[in-house]
SERO-4910 file (N, C-alpha, C, O; in steps of 0.05 Angstrom, whole numbers):
BEGIN
 pado doro    nc1    nc2    nc3   cac1   cac2   cac3    cc1    cc2    cc3    oc1    oc2    oc3
  Met    A    216   1638     50    202   1628     26    182   1607     35    188   1588     49
  Ser    A    157   1611     26    136   1592     33    141   1566     19    154   1565     -2
  Ser    A    129   1545     30    131   1519     18    119   1517     -9    127   1501    -26
  Ala    A     98   1534    -14     85   1534    -40    103   1544    -61    100   1537    -85
  Gln    A    122   1562    -54    140   1574    -74    168   1561    -74    184   1566    -92
  Asp    A    173   1544    -54    199   1531    -52    201   1509    -74    184   1491    -75
  Pro    A    222   1509    -91    225   1489   -112    226   1461   -100    217   1441   -112
  Phe    A    238   1458    -76    241   1432    -63    214   1419    -59    210   1395    -66
  Tyr    A    195   1434    -49    168   1423    -44    153   1417    -70    137   1398    -72
  Ile    A    158   1435    -90    145   1429   -116    154   1403   -127    138   1386   -136
  Val    A    181   1399   -127    192   1373   -137    184   1350   -119    179   1328   -129
  Arg    A    183   1356    -93    176   1334    -75    148   1324    -80    143   1300    -79
  Glu    A    129   1343    -86    102   1335    -92    101   1318   -117     86   1298   -118
  Glu    A    117   1325   -137    117   1309   -162    128   1282   -156    118   1261   -166
  Ile    A    150   1281   -141    162   1255   -135    143   1238   -118    140   1214   -122
  Gln    A    130   1250    -99    111   1236    -82     88   1224    -98     79   1202    -93
  Gly    A     79   1240   -118     58   1230   -136     68   1206   -152     54   1186   -157
  Ser    A     93   1208   -161    105   1185   -176    108   1161   -159    103   1138   -168
  Ile    A    115   1165   -133    118   1142   -115     90   1129   -110     88   1105   -108
  Gly    A     69   1146   -108     43   1135   -104     34   1118   -128     24   1096   -124
  Lys    A     39   1127   -152     33   1111   -176     49   1086   -176     40   1064   -184
  Leu    A     75   1088   -168     93   1065   -168     82   1043   -149     82   1020   -156
  Gln    A     73   1052   -126     63   1032   -106     37   1020   -115     32    996   -110
  Thr    A     20   1036   -129     -5   1025   -139      1   1003   -161    -11    982   -160
  Thr    A     19   1010   -179     27    991   -200     40    966   -188     36    944   -197
  Phe    A     55    971   -166     69    948   -153     49    929   -140     52    905   -142
  Gln    A     28    940   -128      8    923   -117     -7    906   -138    -13    883   -133
  Arg    A    -12    919   -161    -25    903   -182     -6    882   -193    -14    860   -200
  Trp    A     20    889   -194     40    870   -204     42    845   -186     47    823   -196
  Glu    A     39    849   -160     41    827   -141     18    807   -144     21    784   -136
  Gln    A     -4    817   -156    -28    799   -158    -29    785   -185    -48    770   -190
  Ile    A    -10    789   -202    -10    778   -229      9    753   -230     30    754   -218
  Ala    A      0    733   -244     17    709   -247     42    716   -263     42    732   -282
  Ser    A     64    703   -256     90    710   -268     93    700   -296    112    707   -310
  Asn    A     75    683   -305     78    672   -332     60    685   -353     54    674   -373
  Thr    A     52    710   -347     35    725   -365     50    748   -378     71    757   -368
  Gly    A     39    757   -400     52    779   -414     49    805   -398     67    822   -399
  Glu    A     26    809   -384     22    833   -368     43    835   -346     52    857   -340
  Tyr    A     50    812   -335     70    812   -313     97    822   -324    110    838   -311
  Val    A    104    813   -347    130    822   -359    128    852   -365    148    867   -360
  His    A    106    861   -376    103    890   -382    104    907   -357    118    928   -357
  Leu    A     90    899   -336     90    915   -311    118    914   -298    126    934   -285
  Thr    A    132    892   -301    159    890   -290    177    911   -302    192    926   -288
  Lys    A    176    914   -329    192    934   -342    184    962   -334    200    979   -330
  Glu    A    157    966   -332    147    993   -325    156   1000   -297    164   1023   -292
  Leu    A    155    982   -278    163    987   -250    193    994   -248    201   1013   -235
  Leu    A    209    978   -262    238    983   -261    245   1010   -273    263   1024   -263
  Thr    A    231   1017   -295    236   1043   -308    228   1066   -289    242   1086   -287
  Ser    A    205   1063   -276    195   1084   -257    214   1087   -234    219   1109   -224
  Cys    A    224   1064   -224    244   1066   -201    269   1081   -209    278   1098   -194
  Glu    A    279   1076   -233    303   1090   -242    297   1120   -245    313   1137   -237
  Ser    A    273   1127   -255    266   1155   -259    264   1169   -232    274   1192   -228
  Ile    A    250   1157   -213    245   1169   -186    272   1171   -172    277   1192   -159
  Glu    A    289   1151   -173    314   1152   -159    332   1174   -171    346   1187   -156
  Trp    A    330   1178   -197    345   1200   -209    335   1227   -198    351   1245   -192
  Gln    A    309   1230   -196    297   1255   -186    305   1259   -157    311   1282   -149
  Val    A    305   1238   -141    313   1240   -113    343   1248   -111    351   1264    -95
  Asp    A    359   1236   -129    388   1244   -129    391   1274   -134    407   1287   -121
  Glu    A    376   1284   -154    378   1312   -160    369   1330   -137    380   1351   -131
  Leu    A    348   1320   -123    337   1335   -100    357   1335    -77    360   1355    -64
  Glu    A    371   1313    -74    392   1311    -53    415   1330    -59    428   1340    -41
  Lys    A    421   1333    -85    442   1352    -93    435   1380    -85    452   1396    -76
  Thr    A    410   1388    -88    401   1415    -81    403   1418    -50    410   1440    -41
  Ile    A    396   1397    -35    398   1399     -6    428   1402      2    434   1417     20
  Ser    A    445   1387    -12    474   1389     -6    484   1418    -11    501   1428      4
  Val    A    475   1430    -33    483   1457    -39    473   1477    -18    487   1495     -9
  Ala    A    447   1473    -10    435   1492     10    448   1489     37    449   1508     53
  Ser    A    458   1465     43    470   1461     70    496   1476     73    505   1479     96
  Arg    A    508   1485     51    533   1500     53    529   1528     65    546   1540     78
  Asp    A    505   1540     58    498   1567     68    468   1568     72    454   1580     57
  Pro    A    458   1555     93    429   1553     98    416   1581    100    393   1585     91
  Ala    A    429   1600    112    418   1627    116    413   1640     90    393   1655     87
  Tyr    A    430   1635     70    426   1648     44    400   1639     31    387   1654     17
  Tyr    A    393   1614     36    368   1603     24    345   1604     43    323   1593     38
  Gly    A    349   1617     66    327   1620     86    320   1594     99    297   1589    105
  Leu    A    340   1577    104    336   1551    116    351   1549    142    369   1565    148
  Asp    A    344   1529    158    359   1523    182    364   1493    183    356   1478    165
  Glu    A    378   1484    204    386   1456    205    362   1438    208    362   1415    199
  Val    A    341   1448    222    317   1432    226    304   1426    199    297   1403    193
  Glu    A    302   1447    182    290   1443    155    307   1425    138    297   1408    123
  Leu    A    333   1429    139    351   1412    123    349   1383    132    349   1364    115
  Ser    A    347   1378    158    344   1351    168    318   1339    159    317   1315    152
  Arg    A    296   1355    159    270   1346    151    271   1337    121    260   1317    113
  Arg    A    284   1354    105    286   1347     77    303   1322     72    296   1306     55
  Arg    A    325   1319     87    342   1295     84    326   1270     92    327   1249     79
  Asn    A    311   1273    113    294   1250    122    274   1242    100    269   1218     96
  Trp    A    263   1262     87    242   1256     67    256   1242     43    245   1222     33
  Thr    A    278   1253     33    291   1240     10    301   1212     18    300   1194      1
  Gly    A    310   1208     43    318   1181     51    294   1162     51    297   1139     43
  Ser    A    271   1172     61    247   1156     62    238   1149     33    230   1126     28
  Ala    A    239   1169     15    231   1164    -12    250   1144    -25    240   1126    -39
  Arg    A    276   1147    -20    295   1128    -32    290   1099    -21    292   1080    -36
  Ser    A    283   1097      5    277   1071     16    253   1058      4    253   1034     -2
  Gln    A    232   1074      0    207   1063    -12    212   1053    -41    204   1031    -48
  Val    A    226   1070    -56    232   1062    -84    251   1038    -84    247   1020   -101
  Gly    A    270   1038    -66    289   1015    -65    275    989    -58    282    968    -69
  Ala    A    256    990    -39    241    966    -32    226    955    -56    225    931    -60
  Val    A    213    973    -71    198    964    -94    217    952   -115    211    932   -127
  Arg    A    240    965   -119    259    956   -139    269    928   -132    270    910   -149
  Arg    A    277    924   -107    287    898    -98    266    876   -101    272    854   -110
  Ala    A    241    882    -94    220    862    -97    215    855   -126    212    832   -133
  Val    A    215    875   -143    210    870   -172    233    855   -184    229    836   -199
  Glu    A    258    862   -177    281    848   -188    282    819   -178    289    801   -193
  Lys    A    274    815   -153    273    788   -143    252    771   -157    257    748   -165
  Gly    A    228    784   -161    207    770   -176    215    764   -204    209    743   -215
  Lys    A    229    783   -216    238    780   -244    258    756   -245    256    740   -264
  Asn    A    276    755   -226    296    734   -226    283    707   -222    289    687   -235
  Asn    A    264    706   -203    249    681   -197    234    672   -222    232    648   -228
  Ser    A    221    691   -235    206    685   -259    224    674   -281    218    655   -294
  Ala    A    247    688   -284    266    679   -304    277    651   -297    280    634   -315
  Met    A    282    646   -271    291    620   -263    270    598   -268    276    576   -276
  Ala    A    245    605   -262    223    586   -266    221    579   -296    217    556   -303
  Arg    A    222    600   -312    221    596   -341    244    579   -350    242    561   -368
  His    A    268    584   -339    291    569   -346    288    539   -338    295    521   -353
  Gln    A    277    535   -314    273    508   -305    252    494   -322    255    470   -329
  Asp    A    231    509   -329    211    497   -347    224    490   -374    219    468   -386
  Leu    A    241    508   -383    254    503   -409    273    480   -407    275    463   -425
  Met    A    288    478   -384    306    456   -380    290    430   -378    299    409   -388
  Gly    A    267    431   -364    251    407   -361    241    398   -389    241    374   -396
  Thr    A    232    418   -404    223    411   -431    245    401   -448    242    382   -463
  Ser    A    269    414   -444    292    405   -459    300    377   -451    307    360   -468
  Arg    A    299    372   -424    306    344   -416    286    324   -426    294    303   -435
  Asn    A    261    331   -426    241    313   -437    246    308   -466    244    286   -477
  His    A    253    331   -479    258    328   -508    283    311   -513    282    293   -530
  Tyr    A    304    316   -497    328    300   -500    323    271   -493    333    253   -506
  Ser    A    306    267   -471    300    240   -463    285    225   -485    291    203   -492
  Ser    A    265    240   -497    250    228   -519    269    223   -543    267    203   -557
  Gln    A    286    243   -547    305    240   -569    324    217   -565    331    202   -583
  Asp    A    333    214   -539    351    191   -532    337    165   -537    349    146   -547
  Asn    A    311    164   -529    296    139   -534    294    133   -563    297    110   -572
  Asp    A    287    154   -579    285    150   -607    312    142   -619    314    124   -636
  Asp    A    334    154   -609    360    147   -619    367    119   -612    379    104   -627
  Tyr    A    359    110   -587    365     83   -578    350     63   -595    361     43   -604
  Ile    A    324     69   -600    308     51   -617    320     49   -645    322     27   -657
  Ala    A    327     73   -656    339     73   -683    365     58   -683    371     43   -702
  Ser    A    382     62   -662    407     48   -661    404     18   -658    418      3   -671
  Glu    A    384     10   -641    379    -19   -638    369    -31   -664    377    -53   -671
  Ser    A    352    -16   -678    342    -26   -704    364    -28   -724    366    -48   -739
  Asp    A    382     -8   -725    405    -10   -743    423    -33   -736    433    -47   -754
  Arg    A    427    -38   -709    444    -60   -701    432    -87   -710    446   -105   -719
  Gln    A    405    -90   -706    392   -115   -715    394   -119   -745    399   -141   -754
  Leu    A    391    -96   -760    393    -98   -789    421   -106   -797    425   -121   -816
  Leu    A    441    -94   -783    469   -101   -789    475   -130   -784    488   -144   -799
  Leu    A    464   -141   -761    468   -169   -755    455   -187   -776    466   -207   -783
  Met    A    431   -179   -785    418   -195   -806    434   -195   -831    436   -215   -845
  Arg    A    445   -172   -838    461   -170   -863    486   -187   -860    494   -201   -879
  Gln    A    499   -187   -836    523   -203   -831    516   -233   -833    531   -249   -845
  Gln    A    493   -241   -822    484   -269   -824    479   -277   -853    486   -299   -861
  Asp    A    466   -259   -868    462   -264   -896    488   -268   -911    491   -286   -928
  Asp    A    507   -250   -905    534   -253   -918    547   -279   -911    559   -292   -928
  Glu    A    545   -287   -885    558   -312   -877    544   -336   -890    558   -355   -898
  Leu    A    517   -335   -892    503   -356   -906    511   -358   -935    513   -380   -947
  Asp    A    514   -334   -948    522   -334   -976    550   -346   -979    555   -362   -997
  Glu    A    569   -339   -961    595   -351   -962    595   -381   -957    609   -396   -970
  Leu    A    578   -390   -938    576   -418   -932    564   -433   -956    573   -455   -963
  Ser    A    544   -421   -969    533   -434   -993    553   -436  -1015    554   -456  -1029
  Ala    A    569   -415  -1019    590   -415  -1039    611   -437  -1033    620   -451  -1051
  Ser    A    618   -439  -1007    637   -460   -999    626   -488  -1004    641   -505  -1014
  Val    A    601   -492   -998    588   -518  -1003    588   -524  -1033    593   -547  -1041
  Gln    A    582   -504  -1049    582   -508  -1078    610   -515  -1088    613   -532  -1105
  Arg    A    630   -501  -1077    658   -507  -1086    666   -535  -1077    678   -550  -1093
  Ile    A    658   -543  -1052    665   -570  -1043    650   -591  -1060    661   -612  -1067
  Gly    A    625   -585  -1067    610   -603  -1084    623   -606  -1111    624   -628  -1123
  Gly    A    632   -583  -1122    646   -584  -1148    671   -601  -1147    677   -616  -1165
  Val    A    687   -597  -1125    712   -612  -1122    705   -642  -1119    718   -659  -1131
  Gly    A    685   -648  -1103    677   -676  -1100    668   -689  -1126    675   -712  -1132
  Leu    A    653   -674  -1143    645   -684  -1169    669   -689  -1187    670   -709  -1201
  Thr    A    688   -670  -1186    712   -674  -1202    728   -699  -1193    737   -715  -1210
  Ile    A    730   -702  -1167    744   -726  -1156    730   -751  -1165    742   -771  -1172
  His    A    703   -751  -1163    687   -774  -1172    692   -781  -1201    695   -804  -1208
  Glu    A    693   -760  -1218    698   -765  -1246    726   -776  -1251    730   -794  -1267
  Glu    A    746   -765  -1236    773   -775  -1238    774   -804  -1230    786   -821  -1244
  Leu    A    762   -811  -1207    762   -838  -1198    748   -857  -1218    756   -879  -1222
  Ser    A    726   -847  -1229    711   -863  -1249    729   -869  -1273    729   -891  -1284
  Gly    A    743   -847  -1282    761   -850  -1305    784   -870  -1299    790   -887  -1316
  Gln    A    796   -867  -1275    818   -885  -1268    807   -914  -1265    821   -933  -1272
  Glu    A    783   -917  -1255    771   -944  -1253    768   -956  -1281    773   -980  -1284
  Arg    A    759   -940  -1300    755   -950  -1327    783   -958  -1339    785   -979  -1353
  Ile    A    803   -941  -1333    830   -947  -1344    840   -973  -1332    851   -990  -1345
  Leu    A    836   -976  -1305    845  -1001  -1292    830  -1025  -1302    842  -1046  -1306
  Asn    A    804  -1021  -1307    789  -1044  -1318    799  -1051  -1346    802  -1075  -1352
  Asp    A    804  -1031  -1363    815  -1036  -1390    842  -1050  -1388    848  -1069  -1403
  Leu    A    859  -1039  -1370    886  -1051  -1367    885  -1080  -1357    899  -1097  -1366
  Ser    A    866  -1085  -1338    863  -1112  -1328    853  -1130  -1350    862  -1153  -1352
  Leu    A    835  -1120  -1367    825  -1136  -1389    848  -1142  -1409    850  -1165  -1419
  Glu    A    864  -1122  -1415    886  -1126  -1434    906  -1145  -1423    917  -1163  -1437
  Met    A    913  -1142  -1396    932  -1160  -1384    921  -1189  -1384    936  -1208  -1389
  Glu    A    895  -1191  -1379    883  -1218  -1380    885  -1230  -1408    891  -1254  -1412
  Thr    A    879  -1213  -1428    880  -1223  -1456    908  -1230  -1463    913  -1251  -1475
  Thr    A    927  -1213  -1455    955  -1218  -1462    965  -1244  -1448    979  -1260  -1459
  Ser    A    956  -1246  -1423    963  -1271  -1408    952  -1296  -1421    966  -1316  -1423
  Asn    A    928  -1294  -1431    916  -1316  -1445    931  -1323  -1471    936  -1346  -1478
  Arg    A    938  -1301  -1485    954  -1305  -1510    981  -1317  -1504    991  -1335  -1518
  Leu    A    994  -1307  -1482   1020  -1317  -1475   1019  -1347  -1468   1036  -1363  -1475
  Asp    A    997  -1353  -1453    994  -1381  -1446    990  -1398  -1471   1001  -1420  -1473
  Phe    A    974  -1387  -1489    970  -1402  -1514    995  -1406  -1530   1001  -1427  -1541
  Val    A   1012  -1384  -1531   1037  -1386  -1546   1056  -1406  -1532   1069  -1422  -1545
  Gln    A   1057  -1404  -1505   1074  -1422  -1490   1066  -1451  -1495   1083  -1469  -1498
  Lys    A   1040  -1456  -1496   1031  -1483  -1501   1038  -1492  -1529   1047  -1514  -1533
  Lys    A   1035  -1474  -1548   1042  -1480  -1576   1072  -1486  -1578   1080  -1505  -1591
  Val    A   1088  -1469  -1565   1118  -1473  -1566   1125  -1500  -1553   1142  -1515  -1562
  Ala    A   1112  -1504  -1531   1117  -1530  -1517   1111  -1553  -1535   1126  -1573  -1536
  Val    A   1089  -1551  -1549   1081  -1573  -1567   1101  -1576  -1590   1109  -1598  -1597
  Val    A   1109  -1553  -1601   1129  -1553  -1623   1155  -1564  -1613   1168  -1580  -1627
  Met    A   1164  -1555  -1590   1190  -1564  -1579   1189  -1594  -1573   1209  -1609  -1577
  Lys    A   1166  -1602  -1564   1163  -1631  -1558   1165  -1647  -1584   1177  -1669  -1584
  Lys    A   1152  -1637  -1605   1152  -1651  -1631   1180  -1650  -1644   1188  -1669  -1656
  Ala    A   1193  -1628  -1641   1219  -1625  -1655   1241  -1640  -1642   1261  -1648  -1655
  Gly    A   1240  -1646  -1618   1261  -1660  -1604   1284  -1641  -1597   1282  -1617  -1599
  Ile    A   1308  -1654  -1590   1331  -1638  -1581   1342  -1624  -1605   1350  -1600  -1603
  Lys    A   1344  -1637  -1628   1356  -1625  -1652   1339  -1602  -1662   1349  -1582  -1670
  Gly    A   1314  -1606  -1661   1296  -1585  -1670   1297  -1561  -1651   1296  -1538  -1659
  Gln    A   1299  -1567  -1625   1301  -1545  -1606   1326  -1528  -1611   1326  -1504  -1609
  Ile    A   1349  -1543  -1617   1374  -1528  -1623   1371  -1511  -1648   1381  -1489  -1648
  Met    A   1358  -1521  -1667   1354  -1506  -1692   1336  -1482  -1687   1340  -1460  -1698
  Leu    A   1316  -1487  -1671   1298  -1464  -1665   1312  -1442  -1650   1308  -1419  -1655
  Ile    A   1329  -1450  -1631   1344  -1430  -1616   1363  -1415  -1634   1365  -1390  -1632
  Leu    A   1376  -1429  -1652   1394  -1416  -1671   1378  -1397  -1689   1387  -1374  -1694
  Phe    A   1355  -1405  -1697   1338  -1388  -1714   1330  -1362  -1699   1330  -1340  -1710
  Leu    A   1323  -1366  -1674   1315  -1343  -1658   1338  -1324  -1653   1335  -1300  -1653
  Val    A   1363  -1336  -1649   1386  -1319  -1645   1393  -1303  -1670   1398  -1279  -1669
  Ile    A   1392  -1317  -1693   1397  -1303  -1718   1376  -1281  -1723   1383  -1259  -1733
  Leu    A   1351  -1287  -1717   1330  -1267  -1720   1334  -1243  -1702   1330  -1220  -1710
  Leu    A   1344  -1249  -1678   1349  -1227  -1659   1372  -1209  -1669   1371  -1184  -1667
  Ile    A   1393  -1222  -1681   1415  -1207  -1692   1406  -1189  -1715   1413  -1166  -1717
  Ile    A   1390  -1201  -1732   1379  -1186  -1755   1363  -1162  -1746   1366  -1140  -1756
  Leu    A   1347  -1166  -1726   1330  -1144  -1715   1348  -1122  -1702   1342  -1098  -1705
  Phe    A   1369  -1131  -1689   1387  -1112  -1677   1401  -1095  -1698   1403  -1071  -1695
  Val    A   1410  -1108  -1719   1423  -1094  -1741   1404  -1074  -1754   1411  -1051  -1759
  Leu    A   1380  -1083  -1758   1360  -1066  -1771   1353  -1041  -1753   1348  -1019  -1763
  Val    A   1352  -1046  -1728   1344  -1024  -1709   1366  -1005  -1704   1362   -981  -1704
  Phe    A   1391  -1015  -1699   1412   -997  -1689   1432   -990  -1711   1447   -970  -1707
  Leu    A   1434  -1004  -1732   1454   -998  -1752   1443   -986  -1778   1458   -978  -1795
  Thr    A   1417   -984  -1781   1406   -973  -1805   1391   -948  -1798   1380   -934  -1816
***
């Protein structure tokens, strides 16, 4: 069977064409920055093409495996089978190299984006932490001011209470002073009256003599008895 009619060569030509397109796309992919949308699109396209070509190579290797069981039936020999295995191995190596490079680039790009995201996130968190610290410090200062205001209010109330107590004590002392003054005045008046009475009695006793004094004592005793009877017996 000529190579033009052999299905292996027909499929091989198709796969070879796909590998050529894959390598062309891969070269363009290598020249694009990893942070662009085209890079992401080409990455997906390359990985999809690799899977498709690898599947086709797998199917082609299955046909080689079947032909190797009875090469004469298919008009083949060991040299041809070896040539075909070499080609499928070479095709698989080419596609595998592209796949590994693309996957590595994809991972590096993802890692770079993750690091950028983490950096942005850290900056955001750092900024957020600063904002939170400022807000917290402001709240703490406000709380301290409120506590100081409350303490001043309590101190003012205490001063007012102490002032009220002092005023009450002053009024009490003023009242007691007035009472003492009145009592002192009454005692002085009473003392003056007693002195006056004693002087009068002394004068009367002196004028009355001993007999008069005895009569006066008897009169006072009788008066005392009468007062006692009136107070306790009536």
